[in-house]
C-alpha positions as CSV (number, residue, x, y, z in Angstrom):
1,M,16.6,-9.8,-8.7
2,S,12.8,-9.4,-8.2
3,A,11.2,-6.4,-6.6
4,V,7.7,-6.2,-5.2
5,V,6.3,-2.7,-5.3
6,W,3.5,-2.2,-2.8
7,I,1.0,0.1,-4.5
8,T,-1.2,2.2,-2.3
9,E,-3.3,5.4,-2.8
10,G,-1.3,8.5,-2.3
11,T,2.2,7.0,-2.1
12,W,2.5,4.8,-5.2
13,P,4.4,7.2,-7.4
14,A,7.3,7.4,-5.0
15,C,7.4,3.6,-4.8
16,V,7.4,3.2,-8.6
17,D,10.1,5.8,-9.0
18,A,12.2,3.9,-6.4
19,A,11.8,0.7,-8.4
20,L,12.9,2.5,-11.5
21,G,16.0,3.6,-9.7
22,R,16.8,0.2,-8.2
23,A,15.8,-2.5,-10.7
24,A,18.1,-3.3,-13.6
25,P,16.6,-3.9,-17.0
26,G,15.3,-7.4,-17.3
27,E,14.8,-7.8,-13.5
28,E,11.2,-8.8,-12.6
29,I,9.1,-6.1,-11.0
30,V,5.8,-7.0,-9.4
31,L,3.2,-4.2,-8.8
32,L,1.1,-5.3,-5.8
33,Y,-2.2,-3.9,-4.7
34,V,-4.1,-5.3,-1.8
35,R,-7.8,-4.6,-1.7
36,D,-9.2,-4.3,1.8
37,D,-12.4,-6.2,2.3
38,T,-13.5,-4.4,5.5
39,V,-15.9,-1.9,3.9
40,A,-17.6,-4.5,1.7
41,E,-17.9,-7.0,4.6
42,T,-19.4,-4.2,6.8
43,A,-21.9,-3.5,4.0
44,H,-22.8,-7.2,3.7
45,G,-23.3,-7.5,7.4
46,A,-25.4,-4.3,7.7
47,F,-27.6,-5.4,4.8
48,A,-28.1,-8.9,6.3
49,G,-28.8,-7.5,9.7
50,L,-31.0,-4.6,8.8
51,L,-32.9,-5.8,5.7
52,G,-32.6,-9.6,6.0
53,R,-31.3,-12.0,3.5
54,G,-34.3,-12.4,1.2
55,R,-32.9,-10.2,-1.6
56,P,-29.2,-10.8,-2.0
57,E,-29.2,-8.9,-5.4
58,R,-29.8,-5.7,-3.4
59,D,-26.8,-6.2,-1.1
60,P,-24.6,-3.1,-1.4
61,G,-21.5,-5.1,-0.5
62,H,-21.4,-6.5,-4.0
63,R,-21.4,-3.0,-5.5
64,I,-18.7,-1.9,-3.2
65,E,-16.6,-4.9,-4.1
66,G,-17.0,-4.1,-7.8
67,L,-16.1,-0.5,-7.3
68,S,-13.1,-1.4,-5.2
69,E,-11.8,-3.9,-7.8
70,S,-12.2,-1.3,-10.6
71,A,-10.3,1.4,-8.6
72,A,-7.5,-1.1,-7.8
73,R,-7.1,-2.0,-11.5
74,H,-7.1,1.6,-12.4
75,L,-4.3,2.3,-9.8
76,L,-2.2,-0.7,-11.0
77,D,-2.6,0.4,-14.6
78,A,-1.4,4.0,-13.7
79,A,1.6,2.5,-11.8
80,A,2.4,0.3,-14.8
81,R,2.3,3.3,-17.1
82,R,4.6,5.3,-14.8
83,L,7.0,2.4,-14.6
84,G,7.2,2.2,-18.4
85,R,8.5,-1.3,-18.6
86,P,7.1,-4.8,-18.2
87,A,5.8,-5.7,-14.8
88,R,3.5,-8.3,-13.4
89,Q,0.4,-6.9,-11.7
90,V,-1.0,-8.6,-8.7
91,L,-4.3,-7.7,-7.2
92,T,-5.2,-9.6,-4.1
93,H,-7.5,-9.0,-1.1
94,G,-7.6,-9.7,2.5
95,R,-5.6,-8.4,5.5
96,T,-3.3,-6.0,3.8
97,E,-0.2,-6.4,5.9
98,R,-0.3,-10.2,5.7
99,E,-1.0,-10.3,2.0
100,V,2.0,-8.0,1.4
101,V,4.3,-10.1,3.5
102,E,3.1,-13.2,1.7
103,E,3.7,-11.7,-1.7
104,A,7.2,-10.6,-0.7
105,T,8.2,-14.2,0.1
106,G,10.9,-15.1,-2.4
107,A,11.4,-11.6,-3.6
108,D,14.8,-9.9,-3.4
109,L,13.4,-6.5,-2.4
110,L,10.1,-5.0,-1.2
111,I,9.5,-1.4,-1.9
112,C,6.9,0.5,0.2
113,A,6.3,4.1,1.4
114,R,5.8,5.8,4.7
115,D,2.1,6.2,5.2
116,G,1.7,7.7,8.7
117,D,2.4,11.2,10.0
118,R,5.0,12.3,7.5
119,S,5.3,15.8,8.9
120,R,8.1,14.7,11.2
121,L,10.7,12.0,11.7
122,G,10.0,9.1,13.9
123,P,8.0,5.9,14.3
124,H,4.7,7.6,13.7
125,S,5.6,8.1,10.1
126,L,4.5,4.4,9.5
127,G,0.9,3.3,9.7
128,P,0.0,0.1,11.4
129,A,0.0,-2.1,8.2
130,T,3.4,-0.7,7.0
131,R,4.9,-1.2,10.5
132,F,3.8,-4.8,10.4
133,V,5.3,-5.3,6.9
134,V,8.6,-3.7,7.8
135,D,8.8,-5.9,11.0
136,H,7.9,-9.1,9.2
137,A,8.9,-8.9,5.6
138,P,10.9,-12.0,4.5
139,C,13.2,-9.9,2.3
140,P,15.0,-6.5,2.5
141,V,12.6,-3.6,2.5
142,L,13.2,-0.2,0.8
143,L,11.1,2.3,2.7
144,V,10.7,5.6,0.8
145,W,9.3,9.0,1.7
146,P,6.5,9.8,-0.7
147,E,7.6,13.4,-0.7
148,E,10.7,15.2,0.6
149,A,11.6,13.9,4.1
150,P,11.3,16.3,7.0
151,S,14.4,18.1,8.2
152,T,16.6,16.3,10.6
153,E,17.5,19.6,12.3
154,L,16.2,20.1,15.8
155,P,14.0,23.1,16.4
156,P,15.6,26.0,18.3
157,P,15.1,25.8,22.0
158,P,12.4,28.0,23.6
159,P,13.5,31.3,25.0
160,P,14.4,31.2,28.7
161,H,11.7,32.2,31.3
162,R,12.2,35.5,33.1
């Protein structure tokens, strides 16, 4: 079995813990982080549009890319430490949802977490990228709550009007 664990800010500990509970010793675990290029691309475009292209060394997009890469490596290292067993770390960039689906090709399991409104049950507990991944993953998906799931009990009805 091979499991891909989608690492994202705020929800990765629950995903790593789920992998620990599901993967047998010796089974491959892949820790995947997808770096979103949107902010760096916006900075590149703003720099080119506002200040021209004469001094590319001053383009803030390069600094943002470097900081993003460093933060991603830090997060992957933290996930690997929590996992406490060998795992392959994959850092890629692009459209997050498509990169996750691509990396899950050939895997036996994809582990990801709810990343939307987690205060109540329902479809809004998934953000757009996670919804796409759940809908299009080429393998089974284990979808975990990053914290305790909300109650399934319905709230009491409102008092009758008088």
